[in-house]
N, C-alpha and C positions, 0 to 999 in steps of 0.2 A: 594540553589536550590529552596527555597520557592517562590522567585519572578520570577522564570523562567516561560515562557509560555509553552504550551503543546509541541510545536516543540522542544524547548530547552531541556525540561525534557526528551522527547523521545530520542533525540540525545545523551544525557548523559547516559541514561539507556542502549541503544544499544551499545554505545562505550565501556562502562564498561563490558557488556556481551561479546563482541567480544574479549576483552583482557583477559577474564577468561579462565580457562582450558576447561570448558564446552563449551564456545563459540567457542574456537579455534578448538574443535573437532566436532562441529555440522556441518553436511554436507550441511546445508542450511544457514550457517552463512553469506555468502556473500549476500544472499537475505534479511535476517533479517537486515543486515546493511543498506539496501536501504530504510527501513521504514521511517526515517525522511525525506529523499529526496522525496519519493513518497507522503508523507503527504503535504509537501511544494508544490509539483506540483499540487496536487488536489486543494489546496487553490488558487494558482495562476490562474489556469484555470477557476475558478468560476468568476474571474474578467475580463476575456478576452472577448472582444466584438465579436470575431470570433467563440466563442463556442455557440452552439444553446441552447435555453432555456431548452429544454427537457434533454439535456446533462448536463446542470448545475444542474438540479434536481437530476440526478444520482450522480454527484459530491458531492452534499450536503449529500446524503445518505451515500456515502463512507466516507466523513469527519466525519459525526456523528458516523459511525461505528468505526472509528479510536479512537475517543475520549470517546466513551461509555465504561464503565467498564464491561458491560454485553454484551458478544458476544460468538461465538461458542468455541473459545479457549481463556479463560480469562487471561489477562496479570497478574492480581492480584494473580492468582494461579500458573501460568506457568512461570512467568518472561518474559523476552524478546522473548522467543520461542512463547509466546502467540500472538505475532504480525504476525505470519505466516498467519493467516486468514485475518488480516487487509491488508496485502500485497497482498493476493489473490484477495480481494475485489477491491483494488486499481487497480491491473492489469486488472481485468475484465472490470471495468468501463473505464479505459484508453484505452483499446483495442476497446471498443465500440466507444469512442470519436475519436480515430484515424481513424476508419472506416467511421465516419460521417463528418469529417473535413479534412483539409489538414494536413498531418503529421507534417509539420513545425510548426503548431500552438502549438502542444504539445511539440515538441522538443525545441522551443525557451524559454520555461519556465523550462526546466530540468536543475537542479543545480547539479545533481549527476554525477557520473563517467560513462563512456560508453554511448552507444547509447540507449536512452530510448525505442525506438521501438523494438530493439533487446531484451532488458531486459524484457519488457512486455511479449513478446512471450516466453521467457525462463520461466518466472514465470507461465504463463498459462500452458505450457507443463509439469511443475513439480508440479502443484497445487494438483493433486490427491495424489501424494506421500508426499508432504509437509504437507497437512492438513487432508488427508483422503478423499475418494471419497464421503462419505456421507455429509461431510461439504462442499465440492466443489459443489455438486448438490444443497444444500440449498442456497449457495451464488449465484449461477447462477439463481436460482428460485426467489431470491429477486428482480431481475431486469427484469423479464419477464413481458410483457405488458398484 
């Protein structure tokens, strides 16, 4: 695992968590499982010429948030459950991009299962419960102009 990049390490951690008893019983496990695919999507969108520069800045913040060991719910202490806030950040940024561009721009880069537009809306709807309203308010505040 030493030579794997962030995406591969993330995928392995989430897969192992999902196979554990704790992961199987976590009611948000299906969303935690989306973490690697959301990270991949954020990266792909930064390279897309149809994404506005200001949206690429938001994508860069979301990517940095994913890879940073210091965030609202640290993975180092919480394990893969700690990716819940990263997932919420990704959904918030993706929702903004979907509203600023054609939804197909986002959808063409989605490598995960299901409809990304639906998944983003599900995560946003559950964010308060997944990470707590205080954390959700802080995340939204990170992207206010």
